[in-house]
C-alpha positions in Angstrom: 23.9 -64.4 20.6 26.2 -61.4 20.9 29.6 -61.1 23.0 32.1 -58.7 22.1 35.2 -56.7 23.5 35.8 -53.2 22.2 37.8 -50.1 23.1 35.9 -47.1 25.0 36.9 -44.6 22.4 35.5 -46.7 19.6 32.4 -47.5 21.4 32.0 -43.8 22.4 32.6 -42.4 18.9 29.9 -44.8 17.6 27.2 -43.9 20.4 27.9 -40.3 20.0 27.6 -40.1 16.3 23.8 -41.7 16.6 23.3 -40.0 20.0 23.5 -36.4 18.8 20.2 -37.1 16.8 18.1 -39.6 18.5 17.7 -40.9 22.3 17.0 -44.5 21.5 17.9 -46.5 18.4 17.8 -50.2 17.0 20.9 -51.9 16.9 21.6 -54.8 14.4 24.0 -57.2 15.7 25.4 -58.6 12.2 28.2 -61.4 11.8 30.5 -58.9 10.1 29.6 -55.9 12.5 27.2 -53.7 14.0 24.8 -51.5 11.9 22.7 -48.4 13.2 20.1 -46.3 11.2 17.8 -44.0 12.7 16.0 -40.5 11.8 15.4 -37.8 14.4 11.8 -37.3 15.7 11.2 -34.3 13.2 12.1 -36.3 10.2 14.8 -33.9 9.3 18.0 -35.5 9.9 18.9 -39.4 9.7 22.2 -41.2 10.5 23.5 -44.2 9.2 26.2 -46.1 10.9 28.2 -49.4 10.7 31.1 -50.8 12.6 33.0 -53.6 11.3 33.9 -56.7 13.5 37.5 -55.9 12.7 37.4 -52.6 14.9 36.5 -54.8 17.9 39.3 -56.9 20.2 37.0 -59.8 19.7 33.4 -60.0 18.2 30.7 -62.7 18.1 27.4 -62.3 16.7 24.6 -64.1 14.8 22.4 -61.2 13.2 20.0 -60.3 16.3 18.4 -57.0 16.8 18.3 -54.7 19.8 16.7 -51.5 21.1 18.9 -49.4 23.3 18.5 -46.1 25.5 21.4 -44.2 24.0 21.9 -41.9 26.6 22.2 -44.6 29.5 24.5 -46.7 27.3 26.5 -43.4 26.6 26.8 -42.4 30.3 28.0 -46.1 31.2 30.5 -46.3 28.2 31.7 -42.9 29.5 32.9 -44.5 32.8 35.8 -46.1 31.1 39.0 -44.1 30.5 40.0 -43.6 27.0 42.4 -46.6 26.7 40.1 -49.1 28.6 38.4 -52.1 27.1 34.5 -52.5 27.5 33.1 -56.0 27.4 29.7 -56.5 26.3 27.2 -59.5 26.2 23.9 -60.2 25.6 21.6 -62.3 27.9 19.1 -63.8 25.6 16.9 -64.9 28.5 16.5 -61.7 30.2 17.0 -59.4 27.3 19.6 -57.5 29.1 22.9 -56.3 28.0 25.9 -57.0 30.5 28.5 -54.5 30.3 31.9 -54.8 32.0 34.5 -52.2 32.4 37.6 -52.9 34.7 35.5 -54.5 37.3 32.6 -52.6 37.2 29.4 -54.5 35.9 26.5 -52.9 34.7 23.2 -54.6 33.5 21.2 -52.3 31.1 17.8 -53.1 30.3 16.9 -53.2 26.4 13.9 -51.7 25.0 11.5 -53.6 22.5 13.0 -52.8 19.4 9.2 -52.7 18.0 8.4 -49.8 20.2 11.2 -47.7 18.5 10.5 -45.4 15.6 10.9 -47.1 12.3 14.2 -47.1 10.6 14.4 -44.7 7.6 15.2 -45.4 4.0 18.1 -43.6 2.7 17.1 -41.8 -0.4 18.9 -42.4 -3.5 20.1 -38.9 -4.5 22.4 -37.7 -7.5 23.9 -34.9 -5.8 26.2 -33.1 -8.4 28.8 -31.3 -6.1 31.3 -33.1 -3.6 33.4 -31.2 -1.1 35.9 -33.0 1.0 37.7 -31.2 3.9 39.0 -31.8 7.2 36.9 -32.0 10.3 38.5 -28.8 11.7 37.1 -27.0 8.7 33.5 -28.1 9.3 33.7 -27.3 12.9 35.2 -23.6 11.8 32.4 -23.0 9.2 29.6 -24.0 11.9 31.2 -21.8 14.4 31.5 -18.7 12.4 27.7 -19.4 11.2 26.5 -19.8 14.7 27.8 -16.2 15.8 25.4 -14.4 13.5 22.5 -16.8 12.5 20.3 -20.1 13.2 20.7 -21.4 9.7 23.5 -21.8 7.2 23.8 -21.9 3.4 26.2 -24.4 1.7 27.2 -24.1 -1.7 29.7 -24.6 -4.6 30.8 -21.6 -6.8 31.2 -23.1 -10.3 33.2 -20.0 -11.8 35.5 -19.6 -8.9 35.5 -23.4 -8.0 35.1 -22.9 -4.5 32.7 -24.1 -1.7 31.3 -21.6 0.2 29.4 -21.2 3.8 27.0 -18.0 4.1 25.1 -17.1 7.2 23.0 -14.3 7.6 21.7 -12.7 10.7 19.5 -9.6 11.4 22.5 -7.3 11.3 25.8 -9.5 10.8 26.8 -11.7 7.9 29.4 -14.5 7.6 30.9 -15.6 4.6 33.7 -18.2 4.2 35.2 -19.5 0.8 37.3 -22.5 0.5 38.8 -23.0 -2.8 40.4 -26.1 -4.5 43.9 -25.4 -2.8 42.1 -25.4 0.9 40.4 -28.5 0.3 41.2 -32.2 0.2 38.7 -32.6 -3.0 36.3 -30.6 -4.8 33.9 -31.8 -7.4 32.4 -28.8 -8.9 28.6 -28.9 -9.9 25.9 -26.4 -9.1 25.0 -26.6 -5.6 23.3 -24.1 -2.8 21.1 -25.2 0.2 19.9 -23.8 3.2 20.1 -25.7 6.4 19.1 -25.6 10.1 22.1 -24.8 12.2 21.1 -26.7 15.0 21.5 -29.9 13.3 24.7 -29.3 11.6 26.2 -28.4 15.2 24.8 -31.5 16.6 26.5 -33.4 13.7 29.7 -31.3 14.3 29.8 -32.7 17.7 30.4 -36.1 16.3 32.9 -35.2 13.8 36.8 -35.8 14.5 38.7 -32.5 14.1 41.1 -34.8 11.9 38.5 -36.7 9.8 38.3 -36.6 6.2 34.4 -35.2 5.8 32.8 -35.5 2.3 29.9 -33.4 1.8 27.7 -34.3 -1.3 25.4 -31.1 -2.2 22.8 -30.1 -4.6 20.6 -27.2 -5.5 17.7 -27.0 -2.5 18.4 -30.6 -1.9 19.7 -32.5 1.3 23.1 -32.7 2.2 25.0 -36.1 2.7 28.0 -36.0 5.0 30.2 -38.7 5.7 33.1 -39.6 7.5 35.3 -42.5 8.8 36.2 -43.4 12.4 37.8 -46.4 14.3 40.7 -46.1 11.8 38.6 -46.7 9.0 36.8 -49.5 10.3 33.6 -47.2 11.2 31.5 -45.2 8.7 29.0 -42.7 9.5 26.5 -41.2 7.0 24.4 -38.2 8.1 21.6 -36.5 5.9 19.9 -33.3 6.5 16.8 -31.9 4.7 17.3 -28.2 3.5 15.2 -25.5 4.7 13.1 -24.2 1.3 13.6 -21.1 1.0 10.5 -19.0 -0.2 11.1 -16.3 -2.9 
């Protein structure tokens, strides 16, 4: 059983956060809210999302699992205006999702969850450095790096107590340094890793400009990026594997 009413903004934020990495996913309809975990086809990036029942206008679920085509569900949710409510109801017999938006009614065929890529295990990493900054600063760093390169180095300078972003192109370089004063929080530790910019650009699309974004970093380790949405009642965690630099 699943029946819920949610604002279009909240639903779209949740779907977009996952949709930047995968086209289809499993949604766990838990009693206390929704949960989605997925890994991209190349096994380079993963997303872990939860949306509490309190983020909905009304919410009833009993622990089911559905598979959805994210792009189709995003298109439907995108038909709603910002302030509108979206009604969702699972038809157990037909295994279809009924969606209502201000008189419009959609029936979305679901995907067999067994046919969707297996959900990843989130590795338990002890990452020594943590940077907390505003979403707009993440956007600035990604845009600056994108002007010169297709990869980006993220690190923490112990001596200067600063978070830095480096991008080296064939002819041009970009360097951005943010000190503790520029950041919301900084836990200094040895950290420097190189990442594919394409993935960070995709993740950046889902990060609200005014969000507090935390990055956990290490030495040639994955980066863990997490932020809240839906007034703190939704949480998104991304993990992105590094590009190992050959000497």
